[in-house]
Phi, psi and omega in degrees: 000135182280152181304320180299318181295321175297312181298320181296318179292321182296319180292340179279347180283151173289158186306325180294321179286327173301318175301315178297322178297315182299313180298322180293316178298318182296323178292324174298315180297322179294321177295320180296321180294318177301314180299321182290326187267352183287126181253151178295140175248144182239036182286352181274345183298131182083003182293344184242022182304324183298339184263359188293335177276340184269327190233150164281169178302321181287320178296321180295321178300314179295318180295319177297322173299318177298318180296318178298315181296319177299315178300314180293319176300316182293327176288322177293319175301316178299318180294321182292330179282337183291129178294148179280132179296135177094346179248145179232000000 
C-alpha cells in the first residue's frame, strides 16, 4: 500500500480513530526499538553441568526435550482445569 493511500485513508477517519491509529503506530515503533536493542543472552550456559557425567550430548538433548514436553503438558492441563469465568 502506498504512503499516499495510507494518508488518504487516515484523513478519512474521525479524530478519535486517528488518535488510536497514532497510538498503535507508536506502540509498533516501540516494539521495533526493543527488538533492535535486544542483545542475545547466554545465561543458560552451564545450566546442565550436573548432567554431563550421566548423559551423552545426544541423550541430554533428548532428555531436555522430554522435560520441555512434560512442562508444556502440565501447563496445558492446568489451563484446561481452570473454570471459565461466568460459567458454572
